[in-house]
C-alpha positions in Angstrom: 15.2 -43.9 -22.5 17.9 -46.6 -22.1 16.3 -47.7 -18.9 12.9 -47.8 -20.5 14.3 -49.8 -23.5 16.0 -52.3 -21.0 12.8 -52.7 -19.0 10.7 -53.2 -22.1 13.1 -55.8 -23.4 12.9 -57.7 -20.1 9.1 -57.6 -20.3 9.2 -58.9 -23.9 11.6 -61.7 -22.9 9.5 -62.7 -19.9 6.3 -62.8 -22.1 8.1 -64.6 -25.0 9.4 -67.5 -22.8 6.0 -69.1 -22.8 5.2 -68.3 -26.5 8.2 -69.5 -28.4 6.2 -72.3 -29.9 3.3 -70.0 -30.9 4.7 -67.8 -33.7 1.5 -65.8 -34.1 1.3 -64.7 -30.4 5.0 -64.1 -30.5 4.7 -61.9 -33.5 1.8 -60.0 -31.9 4.0 -59.5 -28.8 7.0 -57.9 -30.6 4.8 -55.7 -32.8 3.1 -54.3 -29.7 6.5 -53.8 -28.0 7.8 -52.1 -31.2 4.9 -49.7 -31.2 5.2 -48.8 -27.5 9.0 -48.0 -27.9 9.0 -46.7 -31.5 11.6 -49.4 -32.1 12.3 -52.7 -33.8 11.9 -55.7 -31.5 13.0 -59.3 -32.5 13.0 -62.7 -30.8 15.5 -65.4 -31.7 15.8 -69.0 -30.5 18.8 -70.6 -28.8 20.4 -71.1 -32.2 20.0 -67.4 -33.1 17.3 -68.0 -35.8 14.7 -65.2 -36.0 11.3 -66.3 -34.6 9.5 -62.9 -34.6 10.2 -59.4 -35.9 8.2 -56.3 -35.3 9.3 -55.0 -38.8 7.6 -57.9 -40.4 8.0 -61.6 -41.2 10.1 -61.3 -44.3 13.4 -62.2 -42.5 11.9 -65.0 -40.4 14.4 -67.9 -39.8 17.4 -65.7 -40.7 20.3 -66.2 -38.3 21.4 -63.4 -36.0 23.9 -65.5 -34.0 26.8 -63.6 -35.4 25.6 -60.3 -34.0 27.7 -59.5 -30.9 24.7 -58.4 -28.8 22.7 -61.5 -29.7 25.6 -63.7 -29.0 26.0 -62.1 -25.5 22.3 -62.5 -24.8 22.3 -66.2 -25.9 25.3 -66.6 -23.5 23.1 -65.3 -20.7 24.3 -61.7 -20.5 22.3 -58.6 -21.1 23.9 -56.1 -23.4 23.1 -52.5 -24.3 25.0 -50.0 -26.4 25.2 -48.1 -29.7 26.5 -49.2 -33.1 26.3 -48.1 -36.7 24.1 -50.0 -39.0 25.5 -50.2 -42.5 22.2 -51.5 -43.8 20.2 -48.6 -42.4 23.0 -46.1 -42.6 22.5 -44.7 -39.1 23.4 -45.2 -35.5 21.3 -47.5 -33.4 20.7 -48.0 -29.7 20.5 -51.8 -29.0 19.3 -53.7 -26.0 19.6 -57.5 -25.9 18.5 -59.7 -23.1 18.2 -63.5 -22.7 14.9 -65.4 -22.8 14.7 -67.7 -19.8 12.3 -70.5 -19.2 12.5 -71.8 -15.6 16.1 -70.4 -15.5 17.1 -72.2 -18.7 18.2 -70.0 -21.7 15.9 -70.7 -24.6 16.5 -67.6 -26.8 17.1 -63.9 -26.8 15.2 -60.6 -27.4 16.8 -57.5 -29.0 15.3 -54.1 -29.2 16.9 -51.5 -31.5 16.1 -47.8 -31.8 17.5 -45.0 -33.9 19.8 -42.8 -31.8 18.4 -39.8 -33.6 14.9 -40.7 -32.7 15.9 -41.5 -29.1 17.6 -38.1 -28.8 14.6 -36.4 -30.4 12.3 -38.1 -28.0 14.5 -37.1 -25.1 14.4 -33.5 -26.3 10.6 -33.6 -26.5 10.4 -35.1 -23.1 12.7 -32.4 -21.7 10.6 -29.7 -23.4 7.5 -31.3 -21.9 9.0 -31.4 -18.5 10.2 -27.8 -18.8 6.8 -26.7 -20.1 5.0 -28.4 -17.2 7.5 -26.8 -14.8 6.9 -23.4 -16.3 3.2 -23.8 -16.1 3.5 -25.1 -12.5 5.8 -22.2 -11.6 3.4 -19.6 -13.2 0.4 -21.2 -11.4 2.4 -21.2 -8.1 3.3 -17.6 -8.5 -0.3 -16.6 -9.4 -1.5 -18.6 -6.4 1.1 -17.0 -4.1 0.1 -13.5 -5.4 -3.5 -14.1 -4.7 -2.8 -15.6 -1.3 -0.4 -12.7 -0.5 -3.1 -10.2 -1.5 -5.8 -11.9 0.5 -3.5 -12.0 3.5 -2.2 -8.4 3.1 -5.5 -6.7 2.3 -6.8 -6.8 5.9 -3.5 -5.4 7.1 -3.6 -2.6 4.5 -7.2 -1.8 5.6 -6.1 -1.7 9.2 -3.3 0.7 8.3 -5.7 3.0 6.4 -8.0 3.0 9.4 -5.1 3.8 11.7 -4.2 6.8 9.6 -7.8 8.0 9.8 -7.6 7.7 13.6 -4.3 9.5 13.6 -5.9 12.4 11.7 -8.5 12.7 14.4 -11.3 10.6 13.0 -11.9 8.7 16.2 -15.1 7.0 15.0 -13.2 5.0 12.4 -13.2 1.3 13.0 -11.2 -1.5 11.4 -13.0 -4.3 9.5 -12.8 -7.6 11.4 -11.7 -9.9 8.6 -8.9 -12.2 7.5 -7.2 -14.9 9.4 -7.8 -15.5 13.1 -4.7 -13.5 14.1 -5.7 -10.6 11.8 -9.2 -10.6 13.3 -7.7 -10.5 16.8 -5.6 -7.5 15.9 -8.6 -5.7 14.3 -10.7 -6.3 17.4 -7.9 -5.1 19.7 -7.5 -2.0 17.5 -11.2 -1.2 17.6 -11.2 -1.6 21.4 -8.3 0.7 21.7 -9.9 3.3 19.4 -13.1 3.0 21.4 -11.3 3.8 24.7 -9.4 6.6 23.0 -12.6 8.1 21.7 -14.2 7.9 25.1 -11.2 9.5 26.8 -11.1 12.3 24.2 -14.9 12.9 24.6 -14.4 13.1 28.4 -11.6 15.5 28.0 -13.6 17.7 25.7 -16.5 17.6 28.1 -14.3 18.6 31.1 -12.6 21.4 29.2 -16.0 22.7 28.0 -17.6 22.6 31.4 -14.6 24.2 33.1 -14.5 27.0 30.5 -18.2 27.7 30.9 -18.0 27.7 34.7 -15.0 30.1 34.7 -16.5 32.6 32.2 -19.0 34.0 34.7 -16.5 34.8 37.5 -14.0 36.2 35.0 -16.7 38.5 33.7 -17.4 39.6 37.2 -13.8 40.2 38.0 -13.3 42.3 34.8 -16.4 44.5 35.6 -15.1 45.1 39.2 -11.7 46.0 37.9 -13.2 48.4 35.4 -15.3 50.0 38.2 -12.3 50.3 40.5 -10.3 51.9 37.7 -13.0 54.6 37.3 -13.1 55.3 41.0 -9.4 55.6 41.7 -7.5 58.9 41.3 -4.0 57.5 42.0 -2.0 56.8 38.8 -0.1 53.9 40.3 -3.3 52.1 41.3 -4.9 52.8 37.9 -1.9 51.3 36.1 -2.0 48.2 38.3 -5.8 47.8 37.7 -5.2 48.2 33.9 -2.6 45.5 34.0 -4.9 43.2 36.0 -7.7 43.8 33.5 -5.3 42.8 30.6 -4.5 39.6 32.4 -8.2 38.9 32.9 -8.7 39.5 29.2 -5.8 37.2 28.3 -7.3 34.5 30.6 -10.7 35.0 28.9 -9.1 34.4 25.4 -7.4 31.3 26.7 -10.7 29.9 28.0 -12.4 30.7 24.6 -9.6 28.9 22.9 -10.0 25.9 25.1 -13.7 25.9 24.5 -13.1 26.0 20.7 -10.8 23.0 20.9 -13.3 21.1 23.1 -15.9 21.6 20.4 -13.6 20.5 17.5 -16.0 17.9 16.2 -19.1 20.1 16.3 -19.9 22.2 13.3 -21.9 25.4 13.9 -24.9 26.1 11.8 -24.0 27.2 8.3 -26.1 30.3 7.6 -24.4 31.1 4.4 -21.2 30.4 2.5 -18.3 32.8 3.2 -16.5 35.1 0.8 -12.7 35.0 1.4 -12.3 38.5 0.2 -15.0 39.9 2.5 -13.6 37.9 5.4 -10.1 39.2 4.8 -11.3 42.8 4.5 -13.2 42.4 7.9 -10.0 41.0 9.5 -8.0 43.9 8.1 -10.4 46.3 9.8 -10.1 44.5 13.1 -6.3 44.2 13.2 -5.1 47.3 11.4 -5.0 49.4 14.6 -2.9 46.7 16.4 -0.5 46.5 13.4 -0.1 50.3 13.3 0.5 50.5 17.1 3.3 47.9 16.8 4.9 49.6 13.8 3.8 47.0 11.3 1.9 47.1 8.0 -1.1 44.9 7.3 -2.1 44.5 3.6 -4.4 42.5 1.4 -3.3 40.9 -1.9 -6.1 38.7 -3.1 -6.7 37.1 -6.5 -10.2 36.2 -7.8 -12.6 35.7 -4.9 -13.7 32.3 -3.7 -16.9 31.4 -1.8 -16.0 28.6 0.7 -18.2 26.1 2.5 -17.5 27.1 6.1 -19.1 29.1 8.9 -18.4 32.9 8.9 -17.4 32.8 12.6 -14.9 30.0 12.1 -13.2 31.7 9.1 -13.0 34.9 11.2 -11.4 33.0 14.1 -8.9 31.4 11.7 -7.9 34.8 10.2 -7.6 36.3 13.7 -5.3 33.6 14.9 -3.1 33.6 11.8 -2.8 37.4 11.7 -2.1 37.6 15.5 0.5 34.9 15.2 2.2 36.8 12.3 2.2 40.1 14.2 3.6 38.5 17.3 6.5 36.8 15.5 7.4 39.6 13.1 9.5 42.5 14.2 8.5 46.2 14.0 8.8 47.7 10.5 7.8 44.6 8.6 4.8 43.8 6.6 2.1 41.1 7.1 0.0 40.2 4.0 -3.3 38.4 3.7 -3.9 36.6 0.4 -6.6 34.4 -1.0 -7.3 32.5 -4.2 -10.2 31.1 -6.2 -9.3 27.5 -5.2 -10.2 28.2 -1.5 -6.7 29.1 -0.5 -6.3 31.6 2.4 -2.8 32.6 3.5 -1.0 35.0 5.8 2.6 35.9 5.0 5.0 37.6 7.4 8.6 38.7 7.4 9.6 37.1 10.7 12.1 34.4 11.5 10.1 31.7 9.7 9.6 28.1 10.9 12.4 25.9 12.0 13.1 22.8 9.8 11.1 19.8 11.2 8.6 22.0 13.1 6.1 22.4 10.3 3.7 19.9 11.9 4.7 20.4 15.6 3.6 24.0 15.5 0.0 22.8 15.2 0.2 20.8 18.4 -1.6 22.3 21.4 0.5 24.5 23.7 3.5 24.3 21.3 5.2 27.6 21.0 7.8 28.3 18.3 9.8 30.8 20.4 9.5 31.0 24.2 10.2 34.7 24.3 7.0 35.6 22.5 3.6 36.0 24.3 0.9 33.5 23.6 -0.8 30.4 24.8 0.5 28.0 22.0 -3.1 27.3 21.0 -3.6 29.6 18.0 -2.4 27.3 15.2 -4.1 24.3 16.9 -7.4 26.2 16.8 -6.8 27.1 13.2 -6.2 23.4 12.2 -9.2 22.3 14.3 -11.6 24.8 12.7 -10.3 24.2 9.1 -10.5 20.4 9.4 -14.0 20.7 10.8 -15.1 21.8 7.3 -12.9 19.3 5.4 -10.0 21.6 4.8 -6.3 21.6 5.7 -3.7 23.8 7.3 0.0 24.1 6.6 2.9 26.4 7.5 6.3 26.8 5.9 9.2 29.1 5.7 9.4 31.4 2.7 12.4 31.5 0.4 13.1 35.2 1.1 12.5 35.0 4.8 9.4 34.8 6.9 6.6 32.3 7.2 3.6 31.4 5.1 0.6 30.0 7.1 -1.9 28.7 4.6 -5.3 27.0 4.9 -7.5 25.5 2.2 -11.3 25.3 2.5 -13.8 23.5 0.2 -15.1 25.9 -2.4 -18.8 26.2 -3.0 -20.1 25.4 -6.5 -20.9 28.4 -8.8 -18.5 30.6 -6.9 -17.0 32.6 -9.8 -17.9 36.2 -9.4 -19.8 37.7 -12.2 -18.0 40.7 -13.6 -20.2 43.7 -14.5 -20.5 44.3 -18.2 -19.2 47.6 -19.4 -21.7 49.5 -21.5 -20.3 50.2 -25.0 
């Protein structure tokens, strides 16, 4: 404000130098300056007599020579400061500068402002600056948020697509959008996924073809072993033939498992939805003799029935693998329980050693075996997850609090699956 007052006083002095003889123009000049600054502006001649006053013409020709700031300006020095006005009863900020005409002093200009008004104006200016700064900051933050969102969204979309590919959805592709670098990453990701999908398809085709080609000779070998076992009368030879037939049967199951994994993306025809209760009862009939022979108990403990959207063959294979896995890893004298629920939950509980911490996902990897001293190919749980995901379900395994493991699958439930209970005649 002081700099503005000094500059305005210099402007008035420069303009007044050529108008000292024209009182009307001089008066107009100081009035305009007073309005611009919100102050009182006066012009005096070299003798200190008042020539023009923005406050009016009532004091014209009065002498101001005895005022210190006027005396300094008439002496050729600019002066600025504050003093108390007894007449007005308040503090004033004064600025006095000489009026020069071709370098010769011809008068002086003084601008006085109320200190309170100056302070108030400064406060308003500060508030305006602060307000503008706050608005600019808010606008900058909003703009930064929008820009950050627009820059991060393609990356988030790419991350979502990567998770889909990780879950086995190899036909998922990233949207090519965003900045040039982001588009390049999306294109490279899509090319990588394309190669991965082609490699996976080739692998499935090879495994499927190999499994089909090996089935026929294995069937022939099994038939020959059975025929040889019927013809021999030597117990030692018969025992060896029986063991060879068991190995052929194990190899056949392995080939069937590989063929199932090779067809992981192909759904069989859905003839009818599956009842979890009926599927569990059928599995109990298939595996009860095996459980009895190994000294184990196999029970059913289902809640309300559920009709799930899946193929009957796939649900049967899932149950067979879960029950076999439980029987293999549980010691003799324990119980294996098959449970189900109305929400599409199907679980097999055992009393074995459980799952090691950190292996809850690894056990679903192909050829992973929880314990090396147990028979098996390491494909059972991988087949379970493949078949369940084929129908939009999920598979998990965890250790139970009281010991043992709980292998659980969830399958999508068909609409209108609640069983109608028969009404009891009254």
